[in-house]
Structure formats: structure tokens, C-alpha cells
N, C-alpha and C positions, 0 to 999 in steps of 0.2 A: 521683688520678682521671685517666682517659685524656684528657679534654678539657683538663685542665691540662697533661698531658704533651705533647699536641699543640701547645699554645700556645708551648712552649719549643723544639720541634724546628725546626731550620733557622734559628734566630736567629743563633747563632754556632757555630763549630766546637767550641769548648770546651763550650758548652751541649749539643751533640750527644754529645760524649764522656761528659759527666756524666749526662745524662738517659737515654741509650740503654745505660748500663752494665748488665750482667746482674743486678747486685745489686738494681736498681730495677725491672727489667721482668720478672723471673721471675714476679711476681704481677701480673696484668693485670686491672684493673677496668673493664669496658665499660658501666658505669652512671653516670648523673649523680646522685651521692649527695650532694646539698646538704641543708641542714636543711629547706628547703621540700619537697624531694622525699621526705625521710624522714617528714615529718608528713602530706603529702598522698598518699604512696605513688605517686609519679611518678618513675620511674627512667630514662626514655628519654633518650638523647642526641639532639640535633637531627639530622635526617636529612642535611642538607648537611654538617655536621661529621662525621657517621658515615661518609659516603661518602669524605671526604678522608682520614680515619684509615685506612680499609680500603685505600685506594690508596697512601698515602704512608708509613704507619708500620708496619702489620702485616707487609708483605713484608720489612721490615728486622729484625723482632724475633721472628717467629713460631717460629723454631727454638729460641729461648731461653726461651719461656714455659712455666712449670711449673704455675702456678695461673691459672685463668680464671674471671671472674665475668661473666655475660651475662644480659640480660633478654630478655623475650619479643620485643620489636619489633626488636631488633638480632640475633636468633638467626640469621636467614638470611644476613646480611652476614658475621658473624664466624665461624660454624662451617663454612659451606658453601664459602666462597671461599678459605680458607687452611687448610693442614695444620699441626698442632701436634705434632711428633714427641716432644717432651719433656713433654707435658702429662700430669699425673697427678691434679690436683685441679680439680673443676668445680663451680661454683655456678650454679644456674638460679633467677633471681630474678624474682618478680612475674609468674608464669605463671598463666593461667587453666587450670582443671582439665581442661577438654575439650581445649584446645590442647596441654597437656603430655602428656596421654594419647595424642593423635594422633602427637606427635613420637616417643614411646617405641614406638609400634606400627609407624609407617610410615617414619620418617626413618632411612635406612640409615647416614648419616654419624654421627648421634648414637648409634645402636645399636652401631656399630663402635667408637667411642670408649669407650663404657661397657664393652663386652666386653673390649677389648684393653688399654686404658691407664688408665682411671680407678680410683684406689684410695681417693680421698676425694671424697665427693659431698654437696652441700647443696641441698635442695629448698625453695623458698619459693613457695607457691601463693597467687595473688591472693585476698584476702579480699573476697568479694562481699557488701557491706553490704545490698544490696536483696533478696537472696534467700538461702535456706539452702543451704550447700554440699552437694554430693552425696557422702556418705561412701563410697558404692560406688565412685565414681571415684577418690577418694583411696586407698582400700584397694587398688584395682586397680593404681594407680601404684606403690604401695609393693611389691606383689608382683612387678610387672614389673621394678622396679629390682633386687630381690634375685635374680631369675632371669637378668637380663642381665649384671650386674656380677660377673664371675667372680673378680676380684681385689680386690673392695671390702673395705676395712679400716675406714673411718670413714664413717658416714652420719648426716647431720643432717636429720631430717624433722620439725622442730619449728617451730611458728608462734607468733607473739605472741598471736593471737586464738584462743580456745578453740573458736570456730565451725569451725575447720578441723581438728579432731581426727578420727582414724580409728577404725574398729572392727576390731581385728585378729582377734577370734574369728569373724568372717565369712569369713576367708580359709582356703583349703585348706592343710593342713599339707604337702602335696607340693609346692606352688608357693612358699609363703612360708617359705623357709629359706635359710641361707647358712653355708658352712663356713669363710669367711675373715673375716667381719665381727667386729671386736673392740670398736668404739666405736659406740654408737647413742644418738642423742638424738631423741626422738619425742613427739608429742602424741597421747594416746589418749582415747577416750570415757569409759571407766569403769575401775574397779579390776580388773575381770575381764580386760580387754585387757592390763593390766599383767602379770597372772599368766600370761596366755596366751603372752607372749613368753619366758617362762622354762621352756618345756616341752622344752628341748634342741634345738629346731629351729635356734637360733643357738648352736651348740655351742662356738664360740670367743669368745663375747662376754665381755669383761672389764669394760667400762664401760657402764653403762646409765643414762641421764638421761631421766626420764619426766615429762611434764606430764599430770596426770590431770584431766579436765574435771569429773568428779563422783565422789565416794567414797560409795558406798551399799552396801546388802546385795548380795552376790554372787549369781550365778545358780545356783551349786552345781556346775554342769558347764559346760565350755566347748563341747563337742559330744558326739556319741554315743560317741566312742572315748576321749576324754581326760578324766580325772577329776582335779579339783583336789586338791592336797595340803592337806587341811584343817589339819594341824598347822602348816604354813608360814604359811597364811593367818591362823590365830589368833595365831601368834607376832608377825606383822607388825602385826596390829591392836592388840597389847598393848605395842608399842614406846612408850617414854616420849619425848615431844616437847615442845618449848617454842614458844609462839606468838610470831611475829616482830613482832606489833603491840602486845602487852601483856605482862604478867608471868605470864600463865596457863601452866601446864604440866599435862600429863596424858598419856593414852594416845592413839594414833592413831585408835582407834575413835570417840573422843568429839570429835575435832578439828572435824569438819564441824558438829556440833551447837553447839560453841562459836562457830564463825564465824557460824552462822545467828542465834544469840541475842545475842552481844556485838557483833559487827562486821557487822551487817546492812547498814547504809548508811555505810561508812567515808568519812572526809573527808580530803582532802589537806592536810597540815599547812603546805604552802607557799602554795597558792593558794585554800584553803578550798572547793574544788570537791567535791561529793558524788557518790559512785559506788554502784552497786547491789551489787557484790561486791568482795571483797578482791583478786581477780585483776585486775579492771579498775583498781583503785587502784594495784597494783604496776606494771601496764603504763603507767599515766599518769605515775607518779613519774619514770620514766626519761626522759620527754620534757617534763616540766613546765617551762614557761617561767620560773617564779619560783623554781625550785630553785637554791639558792646552792651553788656548787661551789668546791672548792679545786684549785689547779693541781697537775698531776702532778709538777712539779718543786718542790713546796713545801719539801721537805727540803733542797733545794740553793739556796734563796734566793728563789724566786718565791713570795711570800706573798700575792699579791693574790687576793681572793675576787671572784667574778663570777657573774652569772646564767647558768644552763645555756644559755639561748638565745644568749648572747654569747660562747660558747666559741671560735668561730673568730676573733672580733675580739681576744680575749685572746691567742690563739696568735700573732697577727700583731703584737702590741704590742712596743714597744721593750724593755720590761723582760723579757718572756718570752724574746725572741730573745737578749738579752744573757746571761741565765742559762743558756740552752741551749748557747751557744757556750762559756761557761766550763766547763760540765759535760763537753762533748765533749773539750776540751783536757785537762782534768784526767784524764778516764777514759783517754784515749789515753796520757798520760804514765804513768799507773798500770799499764796493760797492758805498756808498754815496759819499765818497771822490773821487773815480774814476770817478763818474758821474760828479761831480763838475769840476774836472780837464778837463774833455772832453769838457764841455760846455764853459769853459773860453777861449779856443783857437778859433780863427776865420780863421786862414789860412787853406785853403782847399787844400789838397794834396792827392795823391793816397794812401799814408800810413794812413793819417787821415781818409779817407773814409773807409779804412780797419778796423781801430780801432772803428769807429762809428758802422760799421756793427757788430763787435765783441761785443761792448757794447749793441747793440740792441738785440743780442742773449742772453745777461744776464738779459734782462728785466723780464722774468719769475722768475729768481732768486730773483730780487728785490721784486716782488710781493709776492713770497713765504715767504721771510724774513719778509716783512711787515705784512702779514697775521699771521705768527707764532708769531711775537712779539705782534701784537694786541691781538691775542688769549691769549698769556701769560699774558698780562696786564689785559685782561678781567678775566682770571682765578685768578690772584692775587686779583683783586677787589672782585671776587666771594668768594675767600678764606676768605678775611676780613669780608665780609657779612656773610658767613657761620659761621665764628668764633664767631661773635656777636650773631647770632642765636643760635649757640651751647651753649654759655654761658647762654642765656635766657632759652634754653631747659634744661640745667643742673639745673638751679634754679627751673624750673617747675618740673623736675624729683624729686628734693629734697623734694619739697612740696608734690608731689604726693606720694613719699615714706612714708612721715609722715602720710598722709591720709590713705595709704595702711596699715601701721602698725596699725593704729587705727581701720581700717576696719577688719583686721585680728583678733584683740582682740575682737571686737564685734562679729565676726563670731564664734570665739572659745567659747565666752560666750553663743551665741545662740545654738551652738552644745551641750554645757554642759546642757543647759536648755532642749533641745530636748531629750538628753539622759536621763535626770531625768524624763521627762514626759513619755518617752518610758518605763522606769522602773516602774513608777507608773501605767502606762496602763497595763503592764504585771501583776502587783500585783492585779489590779482591775479585770482583766480577770480571774486570778486564783480564786479570791474571788467569782466572779460571777459563775464560774464553780462549786466551792465548794457549793455555795448556791443552785445552780441548782440540784446538786447531793443530797443535803439534802432535797430539795423540793420533788424530785422524791422518795426519801426514805420515806418521810412522807406521800406521797400519798398512798403507799401500806404497811404501817407499820403493823407489827405483834407484839403483846404484850402478847402472851400466850406460848412462848417458841417453837413455830413451825414456819416454813417458807416453802412456796411453791414458788420456783424460776423458772420463765419462761425464757428460753434461746432461742432467735431467731437467724436466720442465722448461724446455727450450722456448716455447712460445710465450710462456709467462715471463721469462727473463728478458725476452726481446721487448715485450710491452713495457716492463720496468725500465729498460734502457731507453726506449723511445720517450717515455714520460720523465726520464731523468731521475727516477727514484733510486736506481742503481745502474750507473752507466757502464760499469765494468765488473768482471769477476776474475778471481785468481785461481790458478790450478794448484793441485798439491805440489809440494816440493819434491824435486828429484835431484840425483847426484850423478856425477860422471864416474865415480867409484866410491867405495866406502870412505875414502879419505880425500875425495876430489872436490870439484867445484859444486857449489850449491846453487840450484837454479829453479825457476818456475816460469809459467806463462801467464800473460794478462790478456783477456779477451774482451773486446768491445763488440757486443752483439749487434748494436745499431750503428757501428762505425765510430771513428774518431777523426776530428779535424776535417779535412777536405772530403773524407769518405763517409761523413755523417749521413745516415739514413740511405746510403747507397750500397755500401759494402760492410762486410764483417771484418774488423781489424784485429790482427793477432800479433802479439809482441813477446819477445824473449826478455826475461828479467834475470840479471845476475845478482845473487844475494851474498851477504857476508856470511862466510863459513868459518868453522873452527880451524881449518887447515890452510887458510888463505896465505899465511906467512911463508909456507913452503911451496906454494904453487906459483906457476909462471903467469905473469900479467904483462901486457894486456891480453885479454881473452881473444883468440884469433881463429877459433875452430868454426867450421861451416855448420849452419843450423838449417834443418829441413823440417817444414811443416806439412802435415798431411791430414785432410778431412776425409775420413774413411767412408767408403761406399759399403753400406751394410747388406748389399745384395751379392749374388754370385757373380755379377758382371765385373766387380772389382775396378770400377772406374773412379779411382781415388783422385782427389784434387790435391796436387803437390806443388809446393813452392818453397824456395830456399833463399838464403842470403848468407853472405860472408861478412863478419863483423868489421866495422871500421875501427882499426886499432887506435886511431887518434880520438875517437869519441869517448867521453867520460862514462858512457854506458858500459864500456868493456874494460875499464880500469879496475884496479883492486877496490872493492866496495869500502866506503868510509861510513856508511850508515847501513841500516838493515837491508835496503834494496837500492840498487842503482836505477837510473832512469830507464824505463822500458824502451826497447828498440826492436823493430821488426818490419812487418809487412802491413801497411795501412789498408790496402785494398786486397785482402786475402781472398775472399769469396763474395760475389754479388749477393745481395739480400734476396733478389728475385729467385735465385736457385733454392735458397733455404726455405723461402715462404711458399714455394710451389707445393700443391697437393701431391701426395704420394712420391715425393722426391726420395731418392735412395739414401740420402745423407741424414735424414731425420726420421727415425722410426720409433713409434711409441713415445713420441715427444722427447726423444733422447738422441744425442749425437756423440760421436767419438772423434777426438783430435789426437794424432800421434806426432810426437816431435823426436827427431834424431839429431844428436850432436855428433858430428862425424870427426872422430879423433884419429881415424886410420886412413883418411883420404879415399873413402869408398868411391869407386867409379860411379859416374852419374847413371850409367846404363843399368847398374845393379840396384838402384834405389827402388824402382817399382817392384823388383823381385823381393827385396828386403821387406817392403811394406806389405806384400801379399802373403808373407809367411804367417802361419797360424800363431797368434800371440800366446796361445795356451801352451806351446812347447817350451821346454826349459831353455834358458838363455844360451847355454853351452851348445845345445842341439841346433838352435837358430844360427849361432855363429859358425858352427861346423858346416851347416848346409850352405851358408853364404860363402864360406871358403871354398867348398866344392864347386859351387856355381861359378865362382870367380875363376878357379883353375880350369873348369870345363870350358868357359868362354875364352880363357887365354889359350887353351889347346886348340880350340876351334879356330881362333884367330891365327894361330901359328900355322895350322894346316892350310887354311885359306891363303895365307901369305906364301907358303912354300909352293902350292899348286900354281898360284899366279906367277911366281918367279919362274918355274919350270916351263910353263906355257909360253912365257915371254922369250925364254932362251931358245926354245924350239922354233919359234917364229923368226928369230934373228938368224939361226943357222940356215933355215930354208931360204931365206931371202939372200944370204951370202952365196949359197950354192947356185941359186938361179942366176945370179949376176955372173958367176964364173963360167957357166955353160954358155952364156950369151957371148962372152968374150972369145971363147974357143971357136965358136961357129963363125965368128967374124974373121 
């Protein structure tokens, strides 16, 4: 096979001398004829391999090729790209009917080959299982071949499947004829077609092998001009034949009836598979996987029996190879002895001349044996050389394996070092982020127990909270004093717990500080939250709570932060998500928190929150104090006036009662 040939070319110079010897390449098979391809009727060589063969091998051997086997898909590569001056035998394998017909009509390269060089031709048309073949096409192909091939001597137009038979009586006697054809193997439709081929249109025909699809009553005449020889037909029908499937014997005329009655559904004796016709059975037996076969060299010592499907494995077995070598050596020695005996005689007779001619015919066998034995010797030398190289390579592999093990250890150590560095890098990044957060906190640090928290990108953060990408955010840290409590806020923009997706949840978080050991716990100071109105109307949303001193959230922190505690339903989301609401402007809102350490009256909270946050803390505290005193004074005046008015009413009532008594 050419793919095997390609695998050995350019391996060594000796292989090239052996493989590219004319004895082996005069017959070139360009199909992939494995057992699978034989069963599945797939003959194509891989396209990439075919391109390499056409580029690297065919230019070196094309002038020595005598016989060529080519299939449909490689036709363009093989026939059109290379000239074959010594080619006389051509096999066209696995062609579709229409494609083969087009080649014979339109392809000038193929037509020239058939006309000028080809003397032996084999046609194998693809058997289309899904549709009936067009016998008109097959008949036309047959006629074209006979008209094109001027020197054709042998034609094989026979198929395994009777579906591809042709009808010769449909062909014109002027086109379907040949004066050179001596051997013909063909599949025909009926017995009439068989007789039609014997009407002297193939006047040099000496060997005719015919597969007849059906043997039935003849038509009586082939066409309007040719009349069958009734005597010949009757003589053939009365020929005595024997059935190959049983002991039946009789005349040819009754054979079809015997097959239909006795062998209607024949069964394979090897695999017990049932078939509709004897032809199908005969076709199956040649490829039956359970067929037990004997080796071709059985008479020379290879006595192993094997399944037909394992033929290739047997040929590659040690026993078969050994018997084959012994046979070649013995046969070569036998030929040499015969040649020596022939040359030792000097008497020339007619018999001696005949023997010399016979021995001359054996000359190619001598050359074949010499080449094979020389090739075997070369292969043996190469095996020794390869064995020594293999030992050297094994030693090299062992050293390389040791180096590879060391390299693996080094790589593992490197990976461990990289993993450690990655871990350290992550720790450093976390530390940097923590320091950055602390730095941001220190930039806007509050140390008076209040915080104004600016929150940007509000809508985006609400979406993140609803999608649970980031459900909460933390405020910057603020303090009650430079040495006081450390605190921050935690905001759930989409709500938390029962307030999820309905309210904005705001919580107070007590953090571990540097001065906790000297501060008083539990934390018990009132916390007030305020969502600031950013318009002049100052309609702030205010809510407050007083810590539960029994809760762990307000004990001295044991970790970085205590559990957050606050107001789950601080502000409805409907207010925040309204268009043009006063609390979110430019996608930004402000939350203010006040930790009341001085028991600020509830009535002063709105006033405190309305103060300009841009004023210094001392000024804000002073204004709050003045407002507190002012309201206290007003309350005192209101209380005094109310008391005086009440006293006057009491006196008036007493005097009125006294006058009443006097009048009585």
C-alpha cells in the first residue's frame, strides 16, 4: 500500500534503495485498502498524506510505474499532476457512475491514457445501496471503454454486487465492439446479455468470465437484426452441472429452479447468518469474520489456523515470519542449484533449449529473491544498528529522567516559593487597603460625637445592594472625643431582615478603640440619625434610639467591631427612589449622626440639625447653648405669666363670693 510505502521512504538510505526498487514500485496502489475499508468500501487516503505522496514520492518513481490503482477522490492528484510513460495497466476503484462517465467523456488526460497506453483495465463502480444503479450509465461506460481503448487486451468490468450489472443488448453493435480484447470479466443482467457478447463483435475474445444476475427464459431475439443461435442456446441449457452447495447435479436449465426451492434462504456455516440468495451467501463467505483460514505457507511449516478477520495479525506473527524467511532461503538455494546444473551441461538439444528458455523465464524470480534477501540482510544490519542506538538512547533517557526529576523538584520548590510570595502579596495588599482606609478616615475625622456622612453614586449602590453584590456599606470612623469612643455607621441601602427591599436600614457600630480600658461601658448614650434635606425647606427625616445596655452590641468591644444595632426601618425606599426628592441630589445624599452625651432636649434636635455644618464646632455649640437658654427663659416667662394670671382669677373669685355673702 502506498501509505506504507511512504512511511518507509527517507528513513534511511538502505530503506530507499529497497522500497524504491523497480520490482516493488512497478505496481502502485493509491488506495487505503485496509480490512475496514474493504468492509465499509472506503478506499480514500488521507488528503494530507496524499499531497505529500504526490510531492515527495511520485516524482521519483512515475517513470517506472507499469500498473496503477486509483480511486475517485485521488484521481485529480494522481493522474493529472504526473505523467506515467510506462503505464499499461489501470484500475479505477470505487467510482460513482456519473463521475466515471464524465471522466470518460470530458477528461482528456484519462482519454489519452486509455487510447495510447492502457492494455489492461479494471473498472469498479461504487455500489449505491440507497438507490438503484442506472444501467444505462453502466452500459454507456462499457461502450465508451471499448471505443476509447484501441489496444485493450484485458477488461474487468465485474462487480461483487449484482446491483451493478449491465444490459449489453441495449448497446449498439457499431459502438460496442473491439478487435483487440482477449480477456473479459463482466457482470450482466440476464442470460440474453451473455449470448449477445458472443455475436462476433469481440472477435478476438478468448477468455470470457461472466456473472449473470438472473437466468430465465430468453427474449428470442437480441434486436431487430441479430437472431440468437437457438441450437447453441439449447446446448448450453442442457449442460450437466453440479451444485456447489449440495450433492445435486442436473442440467443448467433446472439450476435456477433448484436454487429457488432448495437454497432459498442459505445460511453461512461459519457465523449462522441467513441470506436471501446464494449469491449473497457467496459474497459474504469471502469476508466472514468467523471464517477459519489456513496459512498460505501451511505446506512449508506454518500450520496455525486463524479467523479470516485476523489475517493481518497472523502475517505479522513471529511464526509466519520465520517460516517465510526459511522458504525464501530454501527457494533461492534451489534456484541457484538449478542454474548451476543448467550451466554445467554443454550438449545442445531441443529439450535443453526448452529448459534454458524455462530457466530464462525464472530470471525475474532470481532477481526478486536476491533483492528480498539483500533487503533482509540490510534490515538485519539496520536492526543491529538500531539496537545499539536504542541502548544509547535508553541510557540517555535514564540520564534525562534523572535530570527531569531534579527539574521537577526545582519547579515544585519554585511553585512553593511563588505561592508563598503570592500569599505575602495578598497580605501586603490587604494591609495597604487597610492603611488606605485608615488614611481616608483620618482625613475627615470627627471627634465631637457627630458625623456627616456623604454617600455618592446612590442609585448604583442601591442596585448593587438589591443584586446582593454589596448589601451594605460602612461610614468613616468618628469619635466622641480625641480620647473617646470609636464609632461608625453601617447602611443597608436595600434594607436588612424584615425591611429587605422596603426600607433603608441604618445601624450604629461600636468599635474597639485605643482608650477603651479607661472608658465606661456599657455604652448608654442616645444616638440620633438624620437624613438631611438638601433644599431650603429643611424637612429632615430624624429618628433616634437609646442603647440596650444588656445587648452585646454596647459592651466593651472584644473584636474590631461589635454587632451593629440601630433602626431597621429608617427611611422607606419609595421616598429615596422618587424623582426629584429632596434627599438625593446629584446622586448624592447626606446622613448625620449625633451621639448625645449632654442630654440634649428633644425639642433642640431639629435646631441642632439645621445649623450650618460649615461653622466651627465651638460656634455651633455656643449657638445651641444660647438657643437652649433662650428657650429656657421663654419657658420661665410663660410659666410666670401663667401663674400670675391664675392667682388673679383666684382672688377675683374669692372677692365675688364675699360680696354675695354680705348682701345676703
